[in-house]
Steps between C-alpha positions, in 0.01 A plus 500: 500500500625168362411398144552139391529457123436157349656465156502191281817622340647423162867419459558848358438842643178628344226758552331323792825478697590859410158621615530332841860618541422862410192503723699361795781752452256789473314396816826432685561874502161542671579253778346186351674163511464250215544124495510295181400137452620367164511152356805537282801724543637436150817687415401846618163506679596400854810723545329801342191474719720483810584867444136581582418251776533151644455220245365151566517217249182292504368225267187699389384219274133451416228709661392215732842344565510412874879528524498850352220613730666357812833665415329831429302477826826467698641811333183697566498400868865601532473836323143599606435724199232768506430451129555204268559620145469235227613528140356197319150352538617168644680693775162626624391141565826426683475817708131442582564154643825596676417838652360589838138611508525880504789541256373670181617387159577757232545362151662680207378415150823528302353353183201523271371168626331222308233260631606246762312179573288436689377857459279492810796403717712788372216747544475378859872542573523843335209595723703406808750779430428813703606705198627426152744751353461506121802652329282649224137560415532220244606254771198599710262479205621151407464347847148642534407357158623157608366514857200736500406404856801687641450833677633761255554750783759269656706492180723808508683615184853619582752535219849364557786747520879513494722570801725798415780362719511188286518710185818678600809428297682180580848502653770587249595141418136414418426826324779433253312195372207722397699801383495575128820428307665827409455445125125449547418805712309660211295185426156485665466209741182293542467308826293211634526382862313205645463124487605331178200274438287441188203702627721810534524529121879511468481310170264766366746766617790328327299479177419872527872565553582298187253708299641824640852401405386390153348847459835661578421623852797543731434394859609270779257261675581401858311212658536462878366201690522124533291196424521135410854442368383307194253773406749781555758320287237465226438876513873567469523258208210677327669837544819355354328336202302819427821702472446685828819394678635856492162655584351293784667468841373249757586655836391214728360564847568848638457532880465877461327643198614863528806474278298315237231769497760774474641326194183479289286748306189287437339241725301218344247249636408255220295256713257286302269414792306754708727631773313634801743776598854496366765604751738531205284769336478686831879489528527648151251773593682586822822537302335729244538267203286488187308171500350259250267244659233258385142615556356174636544553874538738789755737339223631275339638819790734576670556163322736263585424139696782340532692827721303738550187293399305192266201519503217247307173458663187643678245278537752217867558413410738216306737725768469767762582235303804388462638855867450582601657168285803580686556826840420351446762229357774722722602792269788608207255519712263711586780739143630524347155552762416763442827683123447495543145629716620790245769590216247502705262713580771755141627516300176486721193538774591746650251741382702798139482377530124448633446852238721668209350309610148586568595862145636524365164381692333782367745756142462378522122556644499849266346758334767715 
């Protein structure tokens, strides 16, 4: 079976790209072939996706752009996919007008979506998808609130997951960049991994770190990921001005996350907007790490406060500080929460379950 993914990519590797990559790699082992159509290779997107399938660069401009649709139609005719899998709403329009008649479209809702205008047009195009995969119950609930005319039975909740192969330790040269300095082995390490953008709450995290240090807590905070250079430089300047130069380490983009996960004790997701299903939190769970996450999105569906993680309100550095302090001060609680998180991941959120559930959606949509 051939799956053609259409991704209006950002210039940085993010959750949408990681989702498509992991899905393609997982299905590759089951004999599936994946093709990617992206509009922007940026610094890392194009070469990374090539490890999972053929990559085409295509304009993918507006939803009705004739040039984009013609270019996409040529790719579809050449590759003859069995399934077209879209990852942003405008890609459904492009796929609908470019595809051949019997090719089903599967769309993944990666976000807790807001209203799009005109609403009737978007309800119509979402209705053209054979199935919509919602990465959390919250994502499904929100799209049905906005577009109540959609068939709820065709919206399938499937949590994201994390590919265990990708979570293996990096090669030695890379692993050294995430290894703890010898003099800091006894200091608990807090880790964030993901895009560095305002909605991710990194400024709230840095403020919580400042408060922790003011209170005399000993820790190291590692921040992995990339973003707009101006914004990232502003974050580094804030850390410097807040006296965190010896406490906060900006790791940059890490192609493999295993060494980073091995080097932390607590994973944190401080996002200030509802996140449908955080791959970062799932990576922390798979690695058996204690987690602090905001309670305004999908993670609240699979993290139980006080059992396998701690949940805090968004945009509240004091509550974030308190939760991190609780885990910093209580090593047995860190170990228990991390162990519980790993057990839940293995039992309910494993990569194999994610692949099989998604594969079944594909099979259910194949023309008879």
